C-alpha positions in Angstrom: 9.7 -42.6 -39.7 6.1 -42.0 -39.0 6.7 -41.7 -35.3 9.6 -39.3 -35.9 7.3 -37.2 -38.1 4.6 -37.0 -35.4 7.3 -36.0 -32.9 8.5 -33.1 -35.0 5.0 -32.0 -35.7 4.2 -31.9 -32.0 7.5 -30.1 -31.3 6.7 -27.5 -34.0 3.2 -26.9 -32.5 4.7 -26.4 -29.1 7.4 -24.0 -30.4 4.7 -22.0 -32.3 2.5 -22.0 -29.2 5.3 -20.7 -27.0 6.2 -18.1 -29.5 2.7 -16.8 -29.7 2.4 -16.7 -25.9 5.7 -14.8 -25.7 4.6 -12.4 -28.4 1.3 -12.0 -26.6 3.1 -11.3 -23.3 5.4 -8.7 -25.0 2.4 -7.0 -26.6 0.8 -6.7 -23.2 4.0 -5.3 -21.6 4.0 -2.6 -24.3 0.6 -1.5 -23.0 1.9 -1.1 -19.5 3.2 2.4 -18.9 5.9 3.1 -16.2 6.4 6.7 -15.1 8.1 8.8 -12.4 6.1 10.6 -9.7 9.1 12.0 -7.8 12.8 11.7 -8.5 15.6 14.1 -7.5 19.4 13.7 -7.5 20.7 13.1 -4.0 17.3 12.5 -2.6 15.5 9.4 -1.3 11.8 8.9 -2.0 9.9 6.0 -0.3 7.0 4.2 1.3 3.7 5.4 -0.3 1.9 2.6 1.6 2.6 4.4 4.9 0.8 7.5 3.9 -2.3 6.7 1.8 -3.8 7.3 -1.7 -7.0 8.9 -2.8 -8.7 9.5 -6.1 -11.5 11.8 -7.4 -11.9 10.8 -11.0 -8.6 11.6 -12.6 -7.3 13.6 -9.6 -5.0 11.5 -7.5 -3.3 12.3 -4.2 -0.6 10.0 -2.7 1.7 10.5 0.2 5.3 9.5 0.5 8.6 10.3 2.4 11.4 12.4 1.1 14.9 12.6 2.7 18.5 13.1 2.0 20.1 10.1 0.3 23.1 8.4 2.1 24.8 5.1 1.5 24.3 2.9 4.6 25.0 -0.7 5.7 21.3 -1.2 6.3 18.4 -1.6 3.8 17.3 2.0 3.5 19.8 4.5 2.2 18.6 7.8 3.8 19.3 10.1 6.7 16.3 9.7 9.1 16.7 13.1 10.7 16.0 14.7 7.2 12.9 12.7 6.4 9.7 14.7 5.7 6.2 13.7 4.6 5.3 14.9 1.1 2.3 14.5 -1.2 2.2 14.1 -5.0 -0.9 15.3 -6.8 -2.0 14.5 -10.3 -5.0 16.0 -12.1 -4.6 14.0 -15.3 -4.8 10.4 -14.1 -1.2 10.0 -13.2 0.3 11.5 -16.4 2.0 14.4 -14.5 2.5 15.2 -10.9 3.1 18.2 -8.6 4.8 17.8 -5.2 3.3 19.3 -2.0 4.9 19.7 1.4 2.8 18.2 4.1 4.0 20.7 6.8 3.0 23.6 4.6 -0.5 22.1 4.2 -1.0 21.6 8.0 0.7 18.4 9.0 2.9 20.1 11.7 3.4 17.4 14.3 6.5 15.3 14.6 6.1 11.7 13.4 8.2 8.8 12.3 9.7 10.0 9.0 8.2 13.4 9.5 11.0 15.0 11.4 9.7 18.5 12.2 12.1 20.4 14.4 11.2 21.1 18.0 10.7 24.8 17.5 8.2 24.2 14.7 6.4 21.0 15.8 3.0 21.2 17.4 1.9 18.5 19.9 -1.2 16.3 19.0 -4.3 17.2 21.0 -7.5 15.3 21.8 -10.3 15.6 19.3 -13.3 16.9 21.2 -15.6 18.0 18.5 -17.1 15.5 16.1 -15.9 15.6 12.5 -18.8 16.9 10.4 -19.3 14.3 7.7 -17.1 11.4 6.7 -19.2 10.9 3.6 -18.2 14.3 2.2 -16.6 13.3 -1.1 -13.7 15.6 -0.5 -13.0 14.2 3.0 -9.8 12.2 3.7 -8.0 11.1 6.8 -4.5 9.9 7.4 -2.9 8.1 10.4 0.8 8.6 11.4 2.9 6.7 13.9 5.8 7.6 16.1 7.6 4.3 15.6 7.0 0.9 14.0 6.3 -1.0 17.2 4.1 0.7 19.9 3.5 4.1 18.5 1.8 6.2 19.6 -0.4 7.3 16.6 -2.0 10.6 15.7 -4.2 11.6 12.7 -5.2 14.5 10.5 -8.2 15.0 8.4 -9.1 17.2 5.4 -12.4 18.3 3.9 -10.8 19.6 0.7 -8.8 16.8 -0.8 -5.7 17.4 1.3 -5.2 21.1 0.4 -5.6 21.8 4.1 -5.2 19.3 7.0 -6.8 19.6 10.5 -4.9 18.2 13.4 -2.8 16.6 14.7 -5.2 14.6 16.9 -4.3 11.9 19.4 -5.4 8.5 18.4 -6.1 6.5 21.7 -4.3 3.4 22.6 -7.6 1.6 23.2 -6.1 -0.5 26.1 -3.5 -2.1 23.8 0.3 -2.3 24.1 0.5 0.6 21.6 -0.7 1.4 18.1 1.6 2.2 15.2 -1.0 2.7 12.4 -0.6 3.5 8.8 -3.7 4.6 6.7 -6.3 1.9 6.1 -9.9 2.9 6.7 -13.5 2.4 5.4 -16.2 5.1 5.5 -19.4 3.5 6.9 -21.6 6.5 7.4 -21.8 10.2 8.2 -20.2 9.7 11.6 -19.1 6.1 11.3 -15.7 4.8 10.2 -13.8 1.4 10.4 -10.0 1.6 10.8 -7.6 -1.3 10.4 -4.7 -0.8 12.9 -1.3 -2.3 13.3 -1.0 -2.8 17.1 2.0 -3.8 19.2 2.2 -7.4 20.4 2.4 -8.2 24.1 6.2 -7.8 23.9 5.7 -4.2 22.6 7.1 -5.2 19.1 5.2 -5.1 15.8 2.7 -6.3 15.4 -0.8 -7.7 15.0 -4.0 -6.3 13.3 -7.1 -5.0 15.0 -10.3 -3.5 13.6 -11.5 -0.4 15.4 -14.6 1.8 14.8 -16.0 5.2 15.7 -19.7 6.0 15.6 -19.5 9.6 16.7 -17.3 11.3 14.1 -13.9 10.3 15.5 -14.2 11.4 19.2 -14.5 7.9 20.6 -13.1 4.6 19.2 -13.6 1.0 20.2 -11.8 -2.2 19.2 -14.3 -4.4 17.4 -12.1 -7.4 16.9 -8.6 -8.8 16.6 -7.8 -10.3 13.2 -6.0 -13.6 13.9 -4.1 -14.7 17.0 -1.0 -12.9 18.1 1.7 -14.1 15.7 5.2 -15.4 16.5 6.5 -13.2 13.7 4.2 -10.3 12.7 1.0 -9.2 11.0 1.2 -5.6 9.9 0.1 -3.0 7.3 -3.4 -4.3 6.3 -5.1 -3.2 3.1 -8.9 -3.6 3.4 -12.2 -3.1 1.8 -15.9 -3.5 2.2 -17.6 -6.1 0.0 -21.1 -5.6 1.3 -23.0 -4.2 4.3 -21.9 -7.1 6.3 -18.8 -8.5 4.5 -15.2 -7.2 4.9 -11.9 -8.4 3.5 -8.4 -7.6 4.5 -5.0 -8.6 3.2 -2.1 -8.4 5.6 1.7 -8.3 5.4 2.8 -11.3 7.3 6.1 -12.7 8.5 6.5 -16.1 10.1 8.7 -16.9 13.0 11.3 -18.3 10.6 11.2 -15.0 8.6 9.2 -16.1 5.6 7.4 -13.1 4.2 4.0 -13.5 2.6 0.5 -12.0 2.3 -2.3 -13.5 4.3 -6.1 -12.9 3.9 -9.1 -12.8 6.2 -12.8 -12.3 5.6 -15.6 -11.2 8.0 -19.3 -11.9 7.2 -20.6 -10.1 10.3 -19.2 -6.6 9.8 -16.0 -7.3 11.5 -17.0 -9.1 14.7 -15.4 -12.4 13.7 -12.9 -13.3 11.0 -12.2 -16.4 8.9 -8.7 -17.0 7.5 -8.7 -17.6 3.7 -6.1 -19.1 1.5 -2.9 -17.0 1.4 -3.1 -14.9 -1.8 0.8 -14.7 -2.1 3.0 -17.3 -0.5 6.3 -15.5 -0.8 7.0 -11.7 -1.1 10.8 -12.1 -1.1 13.5 -10.7 1.2 11.9 -8.5 3.9 8.5 -8.6 2.1 6.3 -5.7 1.1 2.7 -4.7 2.0 -0.3 -5.3 -0.2 -2.5 -2.8 -2.1 -6.0 -4.1 -2.4 -8.7 -2.6 -4.6 -12.2 -3.4 -5.7 -12.7 -2.6 -9.4 -15.9 -1.3 -10.9 -16.4 -4.5 -12.7 -16.6 -6.4 -9.4 -13.2 -8.0 -9.5 -10.6 -7.5 -6.8 -7.0 -6.4 -7.7 -4.1 -7.1 -5.4 -0.8 -5.4 -6.1 2.5 -6.2 -4.3 6.3 -6.2 -4.8 8.5 -9.2 -4.6 11.7 -7.9 -3.0 15.1 -9.3 -4.1 18.6 -7.9 -4.1 19.0 -9.6 -7.5 16.0 -7.9 -9.0 12.7 -6.9 -7.4 9.4 -7.1 -9.4 6.0 -5.5 -9.4 3.1 -7.9 -9.5 -0.7 -8.0 -9.7 -3.3 -10.8 -9.0 -7.0 -10.7 -9.6 -10.0 -12.4 -7.8 -13.5 -12.9 -9.2 -14.9 -14.5 -6.1 -14.2 -11.9 -3.3 -10.8 -13.1 -2.4 -11.6 -16.8 -2.1 -9.3 -17.6 -5.1 -6.7 -15.6 -6.8 -5.2 -15.6 -10.3 -1.6 -16.6 -11.0 0.9 -13.9 -10.5 1.1 -11.3 -13.3 4.4 -9.5 -13.5 4.1 -5.8 -14.4 7.7 -4.7 -14.1 11.0 -6.4 -13.7 14.6 -6.5 -15.1 15.6 -2.9 -14.6 18.1 -3.3 -11.9 16.1 -2.9 -8.7 17.4 -4.2 -5.4 15.1 -5.0 -2.5 14.8 -1.4 -1.2 11.5 -1.0 -3.2 7.8 -1.5 -3.0 5.1 -0.3 -0.5 2.4 0.1 -3.2 -0.9 2.0 -3.3 -3.4 1.8 -6.1 -6.5 3.5 -7.5 -8.8 3.0 -10.5 -9.0 5.8 -13.1 -12.2 7.1 -14.8 -11.3 5.1 -17.9 -10.9 1.9 -15.9 -7.1 1.8 -16.0 -5.3 1.2 -12.7 -2.6 3.6 -11.3 -0.1 1.8 -9.1 2.3 3.9 -7.0 5.4 2.6 -5.2 9.0 3.4 -4.6 11.7 2.0 -6.9 15.4 2.2 -7.9 17.8 0.9 -10.6 21.0 0.5 -8.6 22.0 -2.8 -10.1 21.9 -1.4 -13.6 25.2 -0.2 -15.0 25.5 3.6 -15.0 22.2 4.1 -13.1 22.0 6.6 -10.2 21.6 4.9 -6.9 18.7 7.0 -5.6 15.3 5.8 -4.7 12.3 7.4 -6.4 8.5 7.3 -6.4 7.3 5.4 -9.5 4.0 4.7 -11.2 2.7 1.9 -13.3 -0.5 2.5 -15.3 -2.2 -0.4 -17.0 -5.6 -1.8 -18.1 -6.8 -4.7 -15.9 -8.7 -6.0 -19.0 -5.4 -7.0 -20.6 -5.9 -10.3 -18.9 -8.9 -12.6 -19.0 -11.5 -12.1 -16.4 
């Protein structure tokens, strides 16, 4: 009898403990705010990670792709010939958004998913005059590719937070098999910038990652290093940051030869000359995978957002590191269970003035009964202090 009493006492404690944890988890989920950045009937919205995100206090600018929606046999349900680059701007920390047309603001060259007609498209030209000042707080730059494999790539820059864009300017191939870059850069000085590039492999397919640098305001660029060996699968779409004057960290979307999708991580302690592979922060990102969104918080922690893709329900996740990416927390699920198939993800993330994080990605609810099938640009706003440091 005594043994049975102890058994029931332990069981009761476990049940109470699990109930408290579940209640705690539910309370935290109530403090996570999901919103809509762009959604329109009959339209497809996608891929913020391809276009970049910037923040100035509570003003946020994020790029995405808009196109006509169409049911297809493939993963993406859109008509490529109708795709255009758009921007969403918020001036209240992500509470509300206005949509801007990239072409109208100066992005007038044809690019992959920016299908400007031949009669309206300009051709990228060589940048011959140095960009004035990369450290101008209102300066931003974005890189656009012609295809996912060997490019080529061109870029635009703005000195007024993306209200007006200068370009398009040719980005050189730098003796590679072709560059198909998205936007991932670090400002190092008035005329110096480091750019993390997705470069074609020797078979002209995507891809591997290289670090390139300019020291003359964007006129000339040189490859500083390759990050990892040429993979059998691919390494693409890095998300990178500077930890100190000599230390850099990058997280890369990786696919193995047998099609396992994950996130890999590399650190450089000599300003990008050489790289050390760290422990993979995410061992599985689901079917077809999704790129990372890496951010250094004001409290010194690193935040890594990503989407686990599944036809049976994708989910939005975050992990934290308190030791510069050497170790990462367990996966924290921010969003799940609302009927999303695997055509989702591609996140970008910024920190608000109040310390909350604003995560932007594309989403859908097609598996939910009665939901529209369209893809839309979504936001998740949350306090990183909800979880123990």
